[in-house]
Residue, then its C-alpha position, 0 to 999 in steps of 0.5 A: m341645958y344652958d350649955a346645950v343652948m349656947k352651943r346651938r347658938e354658937l353653931l347657928t351664929g357660925s353658920v350665918a357668918a359663913g353664909i354671909s361670907m359665901a354670899l359676899a365673896p362672888r360680889v367682891f371677886a366680880q368688882a376686883s378688876p373694873h378695867g378692860l382687857r387693854d388696861r389690864k395688859l398695860f398695868e401688867i406691862a407697867r408693873v413688869q417694867q418697874e420691877k426690871a428697872g428696880s432701884l434705878l427709879w426715883r419715882k414709881d407713881f407713873v409709867g409711860i407706855a408708847d404703843f407704836g403698834l398703833r397708827s400715829s393718828e391714834p392715842r397711843f401714848h399711855f400715862v399709867n397711873v400705878e398709884g391712882d389705878a388709872i390710865t389716860s392716853y394721848r398721841v405721840a410721833h415716831g421717827t422718820g427712819s421708822d416710817p419712810e413712807h410717812d403713812g403713820w405706821l411705824n415699820w421698824f425700830s433702830n438703835q443706830n446713830g443717824s437712823n432717825a428711827t424710834s428705838a424700842g425698850a425701857y427708858m429712864t427719864y431724867g430732868w428737864y432741859t432747854g433744847r431745840y424744841g424748848t423744854s424737853i425730857r432727857l432719856e437714857g436707854l436701859e436695854p441693848s435695843n435703845s442703849n444709844a438714846l443719850d448719844r442720839a439725843i432721843v428725848m421727849h419734847r413738844a412739836q408743831y407736827a404733833e398738834p391737833e391741827h396737823l392731824a386734822r389737815w394730814g390725817r396723821l402726825g408728822r415724824s421726829n428724828g426718833c424722839f417722843a414728840m407730843s402736842d404742847a398740851d399733852f407734853k405738859l402732862a408728860l412733864l408733870h407725870l414722867g419728868g425725873g426718875r420714872v420709866l418709859y417703855a416703847d414697843r409695837l404692842g398694837l393694843g386696841a381699845d378693846g384689848q385686841i391686837v390691831e393689824p396695821y394697814r399695809a399699802p402696796v409699794i408703787d415705786p418699783l425701785m423702792p425696796e419692799r418693806p419687810s413683812a411681819e414674818q420677816l421682821a419676826n424671823p430675820g434669820i430666815y429671810 
């Protein structure tokens, strides 16, 4: 009789535990990812870029992601705190060669010397140095698309044309010579979060706040002597056009 009672108790205890586990499982799953679609995509990009850089990195707490698919008036430079599971976003300028019409949209990337354009791809951040714009962060390109970054002196720095006052007056940031230029306050965060041995990734992602792709506004070319800007299809399939 004692054995039978004990077996029934064990069976009942096991059933109750299983029931509790089943009841809790959906709640745990629902709370597993508190981030929105955009941030989940940014975390994934950060993880992939850190894995690609591998042992080159000295620190893996933060990843910088510059989304040049958004207009310069938008917070498009993301500090992805991998260890702290958080993302904060700020404004960053692009190069004159990437935006000849100066409408705030990056049209294309270039790795060529003298292009004054922004380059796409992953960068390794080095230490600080004092240059034309004061304290700056040196960058080394890790891909064929930005391999000339050191020779071109493509760096992160502060600039007056990236300040909120410039944005308020002109509705967009000014343009750099291809560097990642930020306001003084925002660049201080870059010094803290990205200086020395971290990865910075630049691409035309176009991730809106809701995670959906932002389609850039394309103004018509007015000057008939000015060559027409390549369309998105031409940029994606240069060998066809």
